[in-house]
Structures are given as structure tokens and as C-alpha cells.
N, C-alpha and C positions, 0 to 999 in steps of 0.2 A: 504494500500500500504506500503510495506517494504522500507523505505527510503534508508537503506543501500544497499539493492539489486538494487533499481532503480538507485542510483548514481554510484554504483560500476560496475554493468553489463549493458552495453549499449544495446539499442533496435536495432534490425535489421528489418527494414520494407521491406518485400519481395515484396511489391507492389510499392515501390518507384522506380524512374528512375534508370537505371543500374549503372550509375556513383555514385549515392548516396549509393547504396548497396555495391559497391566495396570499396568506401571510408570507410563505416562503418566497414566492416570486416578487412580492412587494419589497421584501428585505433585500433580495439580490439586486433588484432593479435600482434601488437607491445607492448601492455600493458599486459593484463591478459589472452587473448585467449578465453574469454567467451562472448557470445552474447545471447540475449533472443529474441524469435520469437513468435509473437501473433498467437494463434490457430485461433481466430476469423478472423484475417486478411487473413490467408491462406484459410479459408472457403469461404470468400467473393470472392476469385479468382475463385472459382468453380472448375470444372474438378475433378481430382482424390482426391483433398483435401476438397471437398464440405462438407463431413460428418466426418471430422477429429475429431471434439470434441466428437461426439457420439461414434466413434470407440475407442477413448482413454478411455471413460467411460466403454465400454465393456471390454477393455483390463484390466483395474483395477478390474473389477468384476470377470473375470475368474481367474485372479491372486489370488485374495483373496480366491476364492473357492478352488483353487488348494492347497494353503498353509494351508487351514483348514482341509485337509485330515490328517489321522493319520500317525504316523511316518513310519509304515511299507509300507503304500500305496505310500508315497513320496519316500521312499527308493527304491521301485521297479522301479522308474524312474531314478535312478542313474546309469549312464553307465560307469563311471570311465574315460571318455574321456572329455578333456577340449573342451568346445563349444557345448556340448550335455547333456541335461537332468538336473537332480536335484543335487544340491550341499548342503550338510548338514550345519546346524548351526555351525559357527566357523571353517568351512573348509578352509576359506581363511584368510590370513594375508596380507593385502594390504600395510601396512607400512613395508617396507623391513627391517627396524631397529628392528622390532619385537613388539609384544604386549603380554600382560599377558595371554590371553586366546583365541586369534583369534578373528576375527571380529564377532560381535553379530548379524549376519544376515544369512539368508538362501536364496537360489536362484534357478532359473531354466533357463538354457541356451537353446536358440533356434538357431541352425546353419542353413546354407543354405540348406544342405542335408535334414534336417528335414522338410523343407517347401514343399518338393516334395515327401516325403515318408511318407504316412499316417500310415504305419505299423512300423515306426521306434520304437525301443524298449523304447525310452525315453518317448513317449507319454502315458498317462494313457489310459487303455483299457476299457472305459465305455462311457456312453452318455455324461457325464460332460467333460470327457477327449476329446471327439470329438469336443465339443464346445470350449474347451481350444485351441485345435489345430487350428480350423478354424479361430478363432479370432486372434491367434498369427500369422498365415500365412498372413492374410489380413493386419495386422498392420506392420508386417515385410516388406512386399512388398511396402507399402506406405512410410516407412522410407528409403528404398533404393532409391526411386524417390527423396525424399527430400534431401538425402545425396548427390546425384549427382548434384542437383541444387546448394546446398551450396558449394560443392567442386569446382564447376565451378567459383564461385565468388572468392574463395581463389586463384585459378589459375590466374584469371585476376589481383588480388592484387599482384601477383608475377611477373606481366608483361608478362604472357604467354597467349596462346589462351585459351578460355573458356573450350575447350574439352581436354586440355593438359593431365589430369589425367584419362580421361574416359576409355581408353583402358585397364587400370589396374582393372576396376570394371565391367567386363562383366557379363551378367545375369547368365551365366553358369560357372562362375569361381571366383567371388569375395568371400571374407571370412567374410562377415558381420555377426554379432552376436546380437541377441536380448536377453535381460535378464529381468527376473521378479525377484524383490528382496523384501523380507520381513524382516524388522528390528525388532528385539524383543524389548519388553518394558523393556529395561535394561538401567540404567543410565550409560552414558559414563563418563570416568574420565581420564584426561590426566595424572594426578599424579599417578594413579594406572595402567596406560598403558592399559586401557580398552576402546576400540573404537567400535562404530557401524560399521564404515568403516574407516580403518586407512588411514593416509595421503599418497597420491599417485598422480601421474599424469597418465592419461590414455595411453594405449599402442598404439592404432592405429592411424587413421587419424583424424576422427571427432567422437564425441559422441553427440547424440541427446537424451536429458533426459526429461522424463515426471515424475512428482512427484504428490503425493496426497495432497500437500500443508502443510504437517506436517513439522515443523521446524527440523533442524538438519544439513543440508548441510552448509559447511563453505569453503570459498575459501581463499587461502593464498595471502595476499597483500605484494608484494615485497617492495613497497615504505615505508610502515609503519612497516614491519616485524611483521605482526599480521594476525590473522584469522578473516575474515569478514563473518558474518552470511548472508546467502542468502536463501530465501524461495520463490521459484517461485509458483505462483498460478496455479491451475489446467488448466487454459486456456492459459498457456504459455509453450513453450518448451525452455529448456536451451541447448545451443550448445557450445561445447568447442573443442579446438584443442588438439590432442594427440601427444605423443612423436614421432611416426613415421613421422607425417607431419612436426613436428619441424625439425627433422633430414633431411627429404627430402627437406625442404625449405632452408636448410643451416642456420638455426636459425633465419630466417626472420619472421616465424610464431611461436608464443610462446605457449608451453603447460604450464600448471600451476597446482601445487599441490592443492588438495582439500580433504576433509574428511567429515564424518558424525558423529556428536556427539548428541546422543539422551538424552532426559531428563528422560526417563524411565517411563513416565506416560501413554504412548499409543504405539500401533504398528504403524510403518511407512512403506509405500509401495512406491517403485519407479520402473520405467521402462526405463532403458537406452538402447539405440541402438548404437552399435559400428560399424561405417562405415569403413571397412577394405578391402584392395586390395587382388588380387590373391596371393596365397602363394609363387609363383615363381617370384613375382615382385622384381626386383633389385632396391632398394631405393638408388638412387644416387643423392647427393645434387644438387639442382637446383641453379646454380651460374650465376650471371650476368658477363658481360665481365670484366676481370681483378680481379674478386672475387676469393678468395682462399677457396677451400672446407674445411669445419671444421670437416667432418666425412668421413670415408671410406665407399664405397658402401657396402650394406648388403642385402641379401635376406630377404624379410619380414618374411618368415617361420623361419629363424634363429633368427631374432630379437624377434619375438613373443615367440619362445621357451624359450629364455633366460628370458624374463619377466615372463612367467608362472612359471618357476622354482623358481623365487624369491618369488612368491605368494604361491605356493603349495609345493615347495621342488622338488628336482630332481626326 
């Protein structure tokens, strides 16, 4: 057990009474905006999450198989569109202040449209590619369900109805994105400005992260002005608040910078799911009576475009 992770990132028991769940997310949201969720506890609830652990293992297996393809095969799955397909090594620079070489990782984006279109150009066109797609779609849909449940708790923490945000995440209109990431066995160095994943806060509402338990993730601690190493085991999901939800909540829910610093001795895999609303959602600060809005309303599409341009360039 990683003591730093256990103490720094609180647990959210999704089987606890509702008041306890709301208190847990409210407390986390005021501090660092991260909570950890037990996969085994979700499985014990049964229903859609009964086989979550096995599905996660399949997701890591197909991810590893995809990234083992040669450069040309992976490149054939690059669409040039954010939210779809393959992104090459060092294509992203998530630290907006810049890095020496771009982030030492490659990825594969799965957007909502790709979950309904088996012939989408981003999917590999072979038997292994079909397995990749089928597993990705199943995992994606499960994360949508979990994202809705989690966001309902955050709505309650804001003093709103549990369904307050639901209209912005319809089955046929949300903008959720699943990513498969492979971090190269390259040593990160802050002094040389070389990062596996540069310091950033996430763009959307919530991120639900699965990792292969390889160390590297660090969360910034505002209190100590330092980076805290956090290594979730494979049977936990790490959930964090994104910038859109911080803005939407009028700063009552906090997003926090994080990064990945690899030792260079092995490959690292992770699977983040970004829970994001319809593109035409007007994100207007949720204010209590007498509270002053700290942000202007903005369309999520415009907000997201600006953040992508920071990462990839105009």
C-alpha cells in the first residue's frame, strides 16, 4: 500500500449511504479534487459493474496489443482529428509552458462516434482490431454509466438535484472520450524539461483513470507546494475533477495539476476516460444566492478548442 497515495487521495465508497458519499466528494473537491474508487466494491454491487475488473484487464490487453503494432500500422489509424484515433509519440505537450521534446507517450482516442461506427477509419482493419474495438466500446459505455453516477454526487455536493447535470450528457450527444496511453521507457527529468506527461489539469468535467500500477503519476499539493507520488493499484480507479467542472461550479469544485514522471526502466500503460458534456453546452457558473460569478458563461466547444490549441498548437 502506497502511504502517500492513501493519505493524500481519499477513498470514495460507492456502496456507502448517500450522505457519506456526498460528504466524501465535497471534502475532496475542496482540497485536491481526487478520489479513489474500489473496483472490487463496484463489482460487489453487481449489475453493469459485476465484471468490471475483468473488463479492465481486457482493456489493458488490447491496448498493449495495439501499441505493439509497427509504426506504419499505428499511423494508419491516425485521423488528424482530436478525439479520434492514434496520436504519435511526443505529439502532445500537456505542460503549456513547454517541454524539450513533447510528452514521451503515444495514445489512441476513442470518441462517441467511434463507438457506433465499426467502419470508422481510426479502427485497425483486422481481427485484432475488431477485438480492440469491441473491448473499447464495452469499456467506454461502462465508464459513461459510472461518470453519470459520480457527477450526480458532485451535483448534490453543490446543493443541486442529483440529475442537475444529466441533460448535458445524453446518450446521443455527450462528448466523452476514452484514451489508451503508452508511456515509453524514457527517464523523465524536470531539469531537462522532459516529461512522460507534462503538468496539467484536465479539460472536462471528470476523469476516471485506470493504470497498470506502474509508478509515475504525481499530483500537485497546494499546501506543501510539492508533487506527491500516487500509484493506484490495478483494482482501483482514480477520479478527478476537470477545469470545466471547476468553472461550472464557480470554483467550489477544484481541479488540480498532475503529471507523469517515469523512471525509464519499463513501459507504462494507463486508460483515462474523460466525462464531457455536449459541445453546445453553455457552462454557466452555478452560484448560490448572493454569490458572484467568477467566470463568464462559455460554450464547452469553445472552451475545449482553446485547451486543445494549447496542447497541439492552432
